[in-house]
N, C-alpha and C positions, 0 to 999 in steps of 0.2 A: 310227297316225299320230303323228309326233313332236309334242310339245306346242307347240313353237315355231311350227308351221304355223298355229296359230290367230291369232297376232299378225301373221304374214305375210299371211294371207288377209284380215284386217281392213285392213291397210295397203294392199293391192292394191285392195280395194273402195273405199277412200277416195281412191285415185289418188295416193298419196304416192310420193316418189322413194326414200326410205330408211326403214328401221325401226331405231331405236336401242334397245339393251337394256343397262342398266347397273345395278350394285348400288346400292341406296339410293334409287332413284327409280322411278316407273312406266315402262313402255315408252313410247317417244315416236315420233312420225311426223314426217318432214320433208315439210311441205306447202308447195310453192312457195317454198322457201327458209327457212321458219320451222319451228322444232321445236314440236310440239304434243303434250302428254301425253295418253294415253288413260285412261279410267276403269278403273284397276286398282291393286292394292296396290303398294307399293314392293317391288322385287325383292330377295331375299336372296342372299348369295354362293353358298351350297350349292344353292339353288333354281336360280339362273341357270346355274351350272356343270352341273347335271343336264340342263337344257334343251339346252345346246349339245352336250353329250356324246352326245345321241341322234342327232345328224346328222353326227358326225365318224367317219371310218374309224379303224381301230386305229392305223395309221401316223400319222394326224393327231393322235390323242390322245396318242401318245408324244411327238411333236414339241412339242405344247402343254405337256406336263408338264415338259419340259426348259427352259421359259421363253421359247420362241419364239412370235411372233405367227403366225397362220395366215391365208392368203388362198386362197380356193377358191370354186368355183361350186357352187350347191346348187339342186336341182330339188325343189320341194315335191310332195306327193302329188297336188295338184290341177293340177299341170303348171306352176305359176309358177316362174320361174327368177330366181336372185338371185346377186349377187356378194357374198361374205361376208368380213369381217375380224373375227377373234376375237383378243382381247388381254387382258392383265392390267394392272391399275392399282392404285393405293394401296388402294382399298376392295374390290377383288376383280375378277371377270371383267367384261369388256365385249364387246359385239358390235354390228356394224353390217351390215345387209342392204340392199344396193342392188338395187332392182327392175329387172329387165331385160325390156323389152317382148317379147312373144311374136313380133312381126313385125319384121323388119329394116326400119329406116326408109329412105326414099328421100331423095335430095338435095333434091327439090322439097318434100317434107313438112317438112323442117327449115328451109326458106327460106334456104338458103345462097347466097352470091353466085354468079352464073353462071360466074365464072372457075374455080370449083372443078371443074366438070365438064370444062373444057378442060384443066386441069392433069393429070388422070388419063389423058389421051390420050397423054401422053409415054411413050416406050419406055424411057427411062433418065433417071436423076437422082433427086433427093430432094425430097419434099414433107413438111413438118413441120406437125403440128397441135399447138398449144401452148395453155397456160392453166393456171390454178390447179386444184387438185383439185375435182372435182364440177362442172366447167363443160361437160361433154358431149363431151370429146375422143373418147372411145371410140365414142360414138354417131355422131359425124361420120365417123370412120374406117370404121365399119360401113356407113354409107351409101355411102361411096366404093367400098368393096369390093363392095357389092351392085350398084352401077352397072356396075362392070367385069364382075362375074359374069353379069349378064343381057345384056350387049351384046358381049362379046369372048371369043374362044377363047384363053384364057390359062391358065397354071399359076400360081395364087396361093397363096403360103405365108404363113400368118399365125401370128405368135408372140405369145402373150398371157399375161397374169398377172392373173386366170385367164381362161379362155375365157368370154366374155359372150354376145354374139349368136351363134347357131349358123347358119352359112351352108350351105344345100344347093346342091351344084353344079348350075348351070344351063348357060349356054353355056361358062363357064369351069370348071376344076377348082379347088376351094378346099380346101386342106389346112390344118387348124387344129391347132396344137401348143401345149401349155400348159407354161409355166415351172414347173419342179419336178416335173412329171408326165411329160412327154415329152422335155424338154431340161433340162440342169442349169443353164443360164444363157442370157440373151438372146444373148450373144456366141457361145456354142457353137451356139445355134439358127440364127443367121445364117450361121455357118461351114458348118453342115450343109446349110442351105437352098441355098447356092451350089453344092452338088454334086448338087442335085435338079432341075436344069433349070427354074429358076423364071423367070417373066416379071416378077412383082410379089412383093416381100417386105414384109410389114407387121411392124414392130418395135414391140411394144406399149409399150415404155418404154426410151428410150436413157438409162439411169441411171448408166453408168460409162464410163470412157475406152475400155475394150476393146470395148464394144458400139458406141460411137460410131465407133471406128476400123473395125470390121467393116462397119458400115452404110455408111460412106463408101466402102469398097472395093467393096461390092456396087453402089452407085450409079455408081461410075466404070467398072464392067466390064459395062455393058449391061443393068442391071436398074432397074426403077422401085421405089424404096424409099419407103414411107410410114412415118412414125414420130411419136412424141410426146416432148415435153419439158415439164416443169413450169415454164415461163417465161411471163411476162405481156406480152411485146411482141416484135416482130421483132428489135429491137436487142439486147434481153437474151438472145434465143435465139442470135444470132450470137456474142455475147460468151461465153455459157456453153459453146458448142462449142469455141471457141478456147481458153478457159481450162481446159477439161477435159483437154486433151492436153498432153504435156510441151513445154517451151519449145523444144526442138530440132525439134519437129514443127510449130511455129506457122506458119511461112511456107507449108509444104505444106498445112496446114489452111485457111489463108486462100485459097490458090489453089483448093482443092477447092470451098469455099463460093462463090467467084466464078464457077466454071465449072459446077458440078454441082448446087448448091442451086437448085431451081426456084422454090420459094415457101415462105413461112411464113404460116400461118393461125392467128391468135391469137384466142381467143373467150372471151366472158363470157356468162352467162345473165341476161336482163333480162325483167321482167314485161311482158306485152302490155298495151296500153291498155284492152282490153275485158274483161280478166279477170286473175286472179292467176297464170295459167299463164305460164311463162317460155319464151323462145326464145333461140337463140344469136344473138349479134351479133358480127361479126368485124372484126378488123384484118387486112388482106391486104397482104403484101409479095410482089411478083413480081420475080425477079432480072432486072436489065438491066445494061448496061455501066456506067452511072453508079453503081449500088449496088455492083457488083463492084469498081470502083475505090476506093470508100469503104472497103470491107472490106480491101483489100490495102494501103491507106495508113493504116490504123488511125484512120479517121474515122467509125466506125459511129454516133456521136452525131448525125450528119447524115442518117441514114436516114429519120427521120420526115418531113423536108422532102421527100424523094423520094416518099414515100407520098402526101403531100398533093397533089402535082402529077402523079401517075401514074395518073389515073383511066382514061385510054384503054387502059391495060394491065390494068385490073381492080383496081388498088391503091386502098386507102383506109385512113385511120387509124381507130382505134376511135371517136374523137370525131366524125369525119365520119359514120360509120355510125349512131352514136347520135342525132346531130342530124337526119339524114335520117329515121330511124325516128320520132322525135318529131314532126317537121314533117308527116309522112304519117299521123300519128295511129295508128301501129302499136304504139308503145311507151309504157309508162307514163312520163310526164316526170319524176316524182320518182325512180323507180328508175334511169332513164337518167342523171339528174344524179349520183346516188351512184356510178355506175360509170364516169363520165367521168374522163379524166386531167386535162383543163383544164375545170373546171366552169363557167367564166364564160360559155361559149357557150350553156349550157343554163339559166342562171339565170332568164331571162325566162319560161320555160315551167313552172317549179316551182309546184305547187299547195299544197304543205305548206311554208309560209314558215318553219317552225321548222328546216328543213334548211339554210336560207341562212345565210351567215356574219353574225355580229352586228357592227353598226357601233359603233366606239368613240366615242361622242358625248361622253365626258368629257375627251377629249384637248384641250389648249389652254385 
């Protein structure tokens, strides 16, 4: 058994989301957002490199030796599955293992807004799940794919980096392909998928102009495209897509967004009121004529106002979702306050007054 499995087994038993290994410090566990060291000696460079070498293939070892970071999935001997990133830094090797639950989550178990289930009923168009790293985008997408898999007879092609949740075909056929293993790039993966009679294409990360362009083409030509971006609001998502493509394609891109972008779901993880466990809280933008016009007239800064008044369509701002969660006693008010864009609406609920802004009583 690879020696690294002992740390992973401990982390899984503790319910952590990530295991961090770095030179000069003991192994650490990410517990509900906080890093906690375990009782172990500080790791040495050659020691840690020997640990990670035990789980790498010959090709991965050669790639790592040339100075490249590695991203791959790893299955421990006890069956635990992890998303792995191995890298080098000033003091030596580092590695992060993200724990992947053995069961694919459901939309209901994630407490996602009801509109999410309606969005995946569309036969064509694009739905984007966005947020910072570690906010559960992959988990949300996995739940969306699982819902389609168990309810509809579709051909679903998923492009991931790396493959995390493993979907067994139920009502649908689910084909999972991994960046770097099965396809050389996301753009090539989408191009190939369009020749494979897909109904749904999941693009694990729309990280460059060519991938965005191919995903847009797929959404315009009769496919439902699910994708992710590392953006923290609907407005920033729209602007990122427009800015990613050449200026001469800008008008065409804005037209696509107005006509084929179905929704943007932006999420953060916030602690529950009754425990330190976190759950996703979402901003939801659903495309309508008003938002489409704002996009085409370069007024995306007015999109948040549409979210505030679009509740009948399932829309909500992040601050509205946070406030509702606190009022319903579902979310920890202090953590909700820290995640809010406009914190004033949540100030009255804060229990840790040290989080509140200090009054300048010396003025005047």
